[in-house]
N, C-alpha and C positions, 0 to 999 in steps of 0.2 A: 581716289587720287592721292599720291604721296606728297608729302611736304618736300619742298626742294629750296635750296639756297642759290641765288644767283652768283656768278663769279664776280671777282673784285671790280672789274670794269663796269659790269651791269649795276652793281650796287652804288658805285660812284655816280653813274648817270641817274639812278633812282634818287639818291640823296639830293643832287642838284635840282631835279624835279620837284622833290617834296619841299625843299627850302624855298624855292621860287613861288610855289603855289600856296605855301603857308603864309608867306609874307603878302601875298595877294588877299587872303582872308583877313590878316591882321590890318591891312590898309583899309578895309571897310569899317573897322572900329579899333581905334588905337588903344582903347581900354584893355584889350587882350594882352598888352605889354605889361600891365601892372603886376599880375602874378609872377610873371617871368622875372621882372626887376626885383620883386620881393625875394624870390628864391636866390637870385644873384647876390643880393645884399646879405642874406642869411649865410649862403655858402661861403662868401668872402670873410664875413665876420668869424665864422667857425674856424676857418684856416688861420686867420690872423691870430686869434686867441690862442689856438694851439702852438703856433710857432713862436709867439711871444713867450709862452711858457718855457719852450725848449731853450729859447735865447737867453732867458734870465737864469735858467738852471745852469747852462754851460758857462755863462758869464759869472756865476757865482753870486748873483744878486738875489734878493729876497722876493718872494711872491710867485716864483716860477711854478711851484706845485699847485697853487690856487688856480693859476691860468690853465695849466694842464687838466686840472679837474673840471674847470668850466668848459674846456673844449670837449672833454668826454661827455659832459651833460648835454652840450649842444649837439654832438654826434648822435645821441640816442633821440633827442627831441626832434631832430631833423625829419624823422620819419612822419611825425605828426604834422609838423609845419609844411613839409612838401606835399603831403596828401591833401591837406586843406587848400593850398595854393593851386594844386592840379585840378581839384574839384571846382574851384572858382573859375579857372581857365576853361574848363570843359563846359560850365554853364554859360560863360560869356561867349564861347564859340557857338553854342546852340542858339542862344537868343540873337546872336548877330546872323546866324545862317537862316533865321525865320524872318529876317527883315528888320530886326530892332537894332537900337544902338544903346544897349545897356552900359552902365557904368560899373566900376569895380564894386562900389557899395551896393548897387542893385543886385549883383550876383551874390554877394555875401549875405544879403538879407534873404534871398531865395534859399540859401543853404543852411539858414538858422534851423537848429534842431537836429542836425545830422551828426552831432558829435560821436555817437556810438558807431556809426559807419566809418568815420574818420579813424577812430581808435582801432577798429577791426582791421581796416586796410593797412594801417601803420604796423600792427603786430604781424600781419602776414608778410609785410615787406621785410620786417626784421628777420623773420624765419627764412625768407628767400635769401636774404644777404648771408645768413649763417650757412645755408645750404651751399651757396656759391663759394664760400670760404673753405668748406670741406671739400669741394671739388679738387682744389689744387693739392690737397693732402692725400687724397686717395689715388689709386691707380687703376688701370684696366677698365673693366665693366662698370665698376662703381662710379668712377670719374664721369663716364658717359652718361650714366643714369642721373647723377646729380646735376650735370650740365643740362640734361633734358628737362628736369624738373624746374630749373631756373628759367629756361626759355619758355616753358609753357606758363609759368606763373607771370611772367612779363607780359605775354599775350593775354592771359585771363585778366590780369589787373587792369590793363588799358581798355579792355571791354567793359570792365565792371565800373570804371570811373564815370562814364556818361550814364550808365543805368542808375547810379546814385545821384549824380548831379542833375540829370533831366527829369527822371521819373521818381526820384527820392525812394529808391527801393533799398531794402536791406540787402545784406550779402546773400542770404539764402534765396530771395526772390530774384536777385540779379543773376545768380548762378543758374536759375531755371531758364533764363533768356539765352544763355550761351549756346544751347542746342540750335535755336533758331538762327543765331548768328552764325554758327558753324556751317549750316546748310548753305550759307551764301558766300562763304569764304573761297571755295575752290578757284574762282575766277581771278581772285586777288592774292592767291597764296604767295606768289613771289613778291608782291607788293608788301604784304604783311611782314614777311621775313626780311625784306629789304629794310623796313623800319626797325625791326627787332635787332638787327646786327649793325645798325647805323653807327653806333658808338665805335665798333671795330674799325669801320672806314675812317672815321675821324682820327682815331689812334694811329692808323697807318699814314694818313696825311700829315700828322704832327710829328711822327717819329724823327724825320730829318732835323726839325727845329730843336727837339729835345737833345739829339746827339750833338749837333754843332753848339748848342747853348751850354751843354755840360762841358764840352772841350774849352769854350771860351772862359767859363768859370774856372776851370783847373788852371788855365794860363794865367788869369787874373790873380789866382791864389798864389801863384809862383812869383809873378812880377812885383805885386804889391804886398807880398806875405810879411816882409819885415816891418811894414807900417801899419799893419792891421792889429785889432785887438788880440793880445796874447792868449786870452782864454780859448781862442780857436786855432792857435798855432799848433802845427804838427811837428815843428822842429825843422832842423836843417836836413837836406836830402842825404847827407853823409850818414845820418843816423839809420837810413834804409840800406844804403850800400856805399861803402867807401870808394868804390870804383866808378862812381858816376862821372862821366866826362864833361868837359866844358862845351856847352852848346848855346851860343848866343849869350843871353843873360842867365841861362840855367847852368848851375855847377853844383859841386859838392856843399858849398856854403849857402846855397839858395835855401831860404826859409819858405816853406809851404804853409799857407793858412786856409782853413776850411770855410771861412766866412763867405767868399763869393759862391762856393758850392752850396752853402746853406741857403743863401739868398735866392740862388737860381731854382733850387728845389721848392722853396717857399712860392716863388712866382709861378712855377710849373704846377703846383697843387692849386693855386688859385685859377689859372688858365683852364686846367682840367675840370675844376668844379663849375666854372662858368659854361664850358662846352657841354658838359653833362646835363646842365639845366636847359640848354638850348635843344639837345636831343630829346629830353623829356617833353618839352613844350610842343615840339613838332609831333611827337607821338600822340600826345593828349588831343591836339587839334585833329589830326588824322583820324584817330579812332572815334572821337566825338561825332565827326561828320559821317563816318562810316555807319555808326550806330543810328544817327539821326535819319540817314537815307533809308535804313531797313525798317526802323520802328516808327518814324514819324514823317514819312515822305510828303504827306499832304500839308504838313505845316512849313515846309522848306520854301524859302523865297524862290519863285520861278526863275529869277534872274540867275540863281545860283545852280539850278538843276543840271544844265548842260555842263558847266565847269566841274561840278562834282563828279560826274560820270568819269571823265577823263582823269581827274585828280585821284579818285579812289582806286581806279584801276592802274594807276600810273602809266597811263597811255597818252604820251605826248602827241 
């Protein structure tokens, strides 16, 4: 059977189904929110540190370089932080699915001693990010190949997380289970790829907000430009062209300031980071339950069995 991707309408329906049923699982144990909140805090702090550095450098204040350096360090450390949080979420999901009500600290204790697996997953994530960055720089067949590698790793990574979190396997042993998992995938191929490209659907939904938000930021930069910090000033519009006509409050002497655009981009990065962590959390819950149904069906809470069948097959 060939892998296939559903159309945009089908993906949107799948996304709604996944979100709804993921929150049903979370409703059984609110502790599942703790790793997600931790990732939100980290992602927001990372963006704030980086943009504070940019602001200080543009404004001519001291310390901007140190903030940028801190942002770069947080960017690289995020792979380790996120993988540990995702493993914790996976463990919490499994323990909840078998009828327990574990706390965040319970899950962390269960994962003690898995530092080598966290480091290995983080390093592989870094490599996958590098491959994805190369995709946009290559053309033709190479771009398709690199894109395929990125998608395959995304799929493998989310199958590996529960193997490590639940059975505490090393990556070599976990990879050995992928063949068995693959044999059960055909019925849920569309579902799996619906999860895999979920971020693209969210990007499509958010595009109008980004477009209108950027336009509003540009208008604010023009309207309030004369009163905003001079460090972000782009000067009068006549510097761009002496033939700019008078349109409302906009004219040759109107001063444009980049600060509103800077603030909008800052908020956009935070929003994108928060949404990305939500997508990741949904993937982790989905694939953990998928793995649990195949590898530990006897341990699952009978009350969840019927719900899992429809959820994992994305059959409403």
